[in-house]
C-alpha positions in Angstrom: 0.0 0.0 0.0 1.1 3.6 -0.6 2.6 6.0 2.0 -0.5 8.3 2.0 -2.8 8.5 5.0 -3.9 5.0 5.9 -7.6 6.0 5.9 -8.7 9.2 4.1 -12.3 10.2 3.8 -13.2 13.2 1.7 -16.8 14.5 1.9 -17.9 10.8 2.2 -21.7 10.8 2.0 -24.4 8.1 2.2 -28.2 8.6 1.7 -30.3 5.5 1.8 -33.0 5.0 -0.8 -36.4 6.3 0.2 -35.0 8.8 2.7 -34.6 12.6 2.5 -31.7 13.0 4.9 -28.1 11.7 4.8 -27.2 8.8 7.1 -23.6 10.1 6.7 -23.0 13.7 5.5 -19.7 14.9 4.0 -17.4 13.1 6.4 -13.8 14.2 6.4 -11.4 12.3 8.6 -7.8 11.0 8.2 -6.2 8.2 10.2 -2.4 7.9 10.1 -0.3 4.8 10.5 0.5 4.1 14.1 -2.7 5.9 15.2 -5.8 4.8 17.0 -8.8 6.9 16.0 -11.9 6.5 18.2 -15.1 7.0 16.3 -17.8 7.9 18.9 -21.5 8.3 19.0 -24.7 6.5 20.1 -26.4 3.9 18.1 -27.8 5.3 14.9 -25.3 8.2 14.7 -23.7 6.9 11.5 -20.7 4.9 12.8 -21.6 1.5 11.2 -22.7 3.2 8.0 -19.2 4.7 7.8 -17.5 1.4 8.3 -19.7 -0.4 5.8 -18.8 2.2 3.2 -15.1 1.8 4.0 -15.4 -2.0 3.5 -17.5 -1.4 0.3 -20.4 -3.3 1.6 -22.5 -0.3 0.5 -21.8 2.3 -2.0 -21.3 6.0 -1.3 -23.8 8.6 -2.5 -21.1 11.2 -2.7 -17.5 11.9 -1.9 -14.6 9.5 -1.8 -12.5 7.5 0.6 -9.1 5.8 0.3 -7.4 3.2 2.4 -3.6 3.2 1.9 -4.1 5.3 -1.2 -6.6 2.8 -2.8 -10.1 3.8 -3.7 -12.7 2.0 -1.5 -14.9 1.3 -4.5 -12.6 0.7 -7.4 -9.9 -1.1 -5.4 -12.0 -2.9 -2.8 -10.6 -6.3 -3.5 -7.0 -5.1 -3.2 -7.8 -3.2 0.0 -9.1 -6.3 1.8 -5.7 -7.9 1.5 -4.4 -5.3 3.9 -7.4 -4.7 6.3 -8.5 -6.5 9.4 -12.2 -6.1 10.0 -14.5 -6.8 12.9 -18.3 -6.2 12.4 -20.4 -4.7 15.1 -22.6 -7.8 15.3 -20.1 -10.4 14.3 -21.6 -13.3 12.3 -19.5 -16.5 12.1 -20.2 -19.9 10.5 -22.2 -21.6 13.3 -21.4 -25.2 12.5 -17.6 -24.9 12.3 -15.3 -24.7 15.3 -13.3 -21.6 16.0 -10.1 -23.4 15.1 -11.6 -24.6 11.7 -12.7 -21.1 10.9 -9.4 -19.4 11.9 -7.4 -22.0 9.9 -9.5 -21.3 6.8 -9.2 -17.5 7.2 -5.5 -17.7 8.1 -4.7 -19.6 4.9 -7.0 -17.4 2.9 -5.0 -14.3 4.0 -1.7 -16.1 3.2 -0.9 -16.5 6.9 2.8 -16.5 7.7 3.0 -15.7 11.4 1.6 -18.7 13.3 3.4 -17.9 16.5 1.6 -14.5 16.7 -1.7 -16.2 16.1 -1.0 -18.7 18.8 -0.1 -15.9 21.2 -3.4 -14.2 20.6 -5.3 -17.5 21.1 -3.6 -17.9 24.5 -4.1 -14.2 25.5 -7.8 -14.4 24.8 -8.3 -17.8 26.2 -10.3 -18.7 23.1 -12.5 -21.8 23.0 -11.4 -23.1 19.6 -12.7 -26.7 19.6 -16.4 -26.2 20.1 -18.9 -25.4 17.4 -19.3 -21.6 17.2 -23.0 -21.8 17.7 -22.5 -23.2 21.2 -20.3 -20.3 22.3 -21.4 -17.3 24.4 -21.5 -13.9 22.8 -18.2 -13.0 24.6 -16.5 -16.1 23.3 -17.8 -15.5 19.7 -16.4 -12.0 20.0 -13.0 -13.4 20.9 -13.0 -15.4 17.6 -14.0 -12.2 15.8 -11.1 -10.3 17.3 -8.6 -13.1 16.5 -9.6 -13.2 12.8 -9.2 -9.5 12.5 -5.7 -9.3 14.1 -4.0 -12.6 13.4 -2.7 -11.9 9.9 -1.1 -8.6 11.0 -3.0 -6.2 8.7 -1.8 -2.7 8.0 -5.2 -1.2 8.8 -7.8 -2.4 11.4 -11.4 -1.3 11.2 -13.3 -2.4 14.3 -16.9 -1.8 15.1 -17.7 -1.9 18.8 -14.8 -4.4 19.3 -15.2 -5.0 23.1 -18.9 -5.8 23.0 -19.6 -8.8 25.2 -16.1 -9.1 26.6 -15.6 -9.3 30.3 -13.2 -6.8 32.0 -10.2 -9.2 31.8 -10.6 -9.8 28.1 -11.1 -6.1 27.5 -7.6 -5.6 29.0 -6.3 -8.3 26.6 -7.9 -6.4 23.7 -6.3 -3.0 24.8 -2.9 -4.7 25.0 -3.4 -6.1 21.5 -4.4 -2.7 20.2 -1.3 -1.1 21.7 1.0 -3.7 20.2 -0.6 -3.1 16.7 -0.2 0.6 17.1 3.4 0.3 18.0 3.8 -1.8 14.8 2.5 1.1 12.7 -1.0 -0.2 12.2 -3.7 2.4 11.6 -6.8 1.6 13.7 -10.3 3.0 13.3 -12.4 1.9 16.2 -16.1 2.8 16.7 -17.4 2.9 20.2 -19.9 4.4 22.5 -17.7 3.4 25.5 -16.1 6.7 26.4 -13.7 5.4 29.0 -12.4 2.9 26.5 -11.8 5.5 23.9 -10.0 7.7 26.4 -7.8 4.8 27.4 -6.6 3.5 24.0 -7.2 6.2 21.4 -4.9 9.0 20.2 -7.7 11.0 18.7 -11.5 10.8 18.9 -14.2 12.1 16.6 -17.8 12.6 17.7 -20.5 11.9 15.2 -24.1 13.1 15.6 -27.0 12.5 13.1 -24.5 11.5 10.4 -22.2 14.5 10.8 -18.8 14.7 12.4 -19.3 17.5 14.9 -16.0 17.4 16.9 -12.5 16.0 16.8 -10.4 15.8 20.0 -6.9 14.8 20.7 -6.7 12.3 23.5 -3.0 12.7 24.1 -1.5 13.7 27.4 -0.9 17.3 26.4 -4.4 17.9 25.0 -7.2 19.9 26.7 -8.4 16.6 28.3 -5.4 16.9 30.7 -6.1 20.4 31.7 -7.8 21.5 34.9 -11.5 22.5 34.7 -12.9 25.2 37.1 -16.4 24.6 38.4 -17.6 28.0 39.6 -20.8 29.0 41.3 -21.6 32.6 40.5 -23.7 35.0 42.6 -26.0 36.3 39.8 -27.9 34.7 36.9 -26.6 37.3 34.5 -23.0 36.5 35.3 -23.0 33.4 33.1 -23.5 35.5 29.9 -20.6 37.7 30.9 -18.4 34.7 31.7 -19.0 33.3 28.2 -17.5 36.4 26.7 -14.5 36.8 29.1 -11.0 36.7 27.5 -8.7 34.1 28.9 -11.5 31.6 29.7 -12.9 28.8 27.6 -16.5 28.3 28.5 -17.5 24.5 28.5 -21.0 24.2 29.9 -23.3 25.3 32.6 -25.6 23.7 35.2 -28.7 25.6 36.1 -28.4 29.3 35.9 -25.3 30.0 38.1 -22.9 27.1 37.9 -20.4 27.0 35.0 -17.5 24.8 33.9 -14.6 26.8 32.4 -11.1 26.1 31.4 -8.0 28.3 31.0 -7.7 29.6 27.4 -4.1 30.6 27.8 -1.9 31.2 30.8 -3.4 30.0 34.1 -2.6 33.3 35.8 -4.7 35.2 33.2 -7.6 32.8 33.7 -7.6 33.1 37.5 -7.3 36.9 37.1 -10.4 36.9 34.9 -12.4 34.8 37.4 -11.4 37.1 40.2 -13.6 39.8 38.7 -16.7 37.8 39.4 -18.6 37.3 42.6 -18.0 33.6 43.1 -19.8 31.7 45.8 -18.1 28.4 45.3 -15.0 27.2 43.4 -13.5 23.8 42.8 -11.3 22.1 40.2 -11.6 18.8 38.3 -10.1 17.2 35.2 -11.9 17.2 31.9 -12.5 13.8 30.4 -13.9 12.5 27.1 -17.3 12.1 28.6 -17.5 15.8 29.4 -16.6 16.5 25.7 -19.3 14.0 24.6 -22.0 15.4 26.8 -21.1 19.0 25.7 -21.9 18.1 22.1 -24.8 15.6 22.7 -26.4 17.3 25.7 -29.2 15.1 27.1 -29.7 13.1 23.9 -29.6 9.3 24.2 
């Protein structure tokens, strides 16, 4: 594959037949090699539509996307040689055992790293010798994860990958993702698990009603690591003034007198700006990805 961005969506759009709104509207995202991109939003926001487009299971209405410089429509067969994919509701051949299925897919992908496959099988404690139909959701999910990772793809596209996994297996998954990232793999991972995204992702994008409405670095030096001030103001009219105050980044408010703000520049200037208000209560906390999510989704479910 080429040296361009591993995943590159340019105005990618999908409108389903018989509807008058886009399920995905002019999506622009790039995922680099060695990067984990968290694609966040509730069910129905457009995450799975995006992934199905990238895998060429459905066709775009407008725009383009490339994986490793290859067009997702024209070059879809070539792309699949380099991609590991996990569906949101993984469907596996029910009559085969996990081992039979993995053997088949391993050979199909020209598998040449059996020790790595065996390491993953041990890490996930996979039940490989029972018919897949007899396995629990969590154990089927393990098989799905193994088939996505075992051939060491250059790009991983994962739809809700930890669904059904217990906490111990979630840790095993995070370890596997970190190893793949260190090997230069580009990973697009959809999720509505905010704590998970904050733990393993380098960047996160929030999608709402088919539109990417926010992108956020999740690195240690991002806004997520900065202190947030929770201030209770004396008067209801002070919130409006606070929103316009230089040196402060207004995040959200609770009721009519409580606000969450962040320093927008040197901390000294932010504190100086706050000192001009009649503050009844003051505390600090750390912004996390859930705060970002709630800010853009509000009370929507």
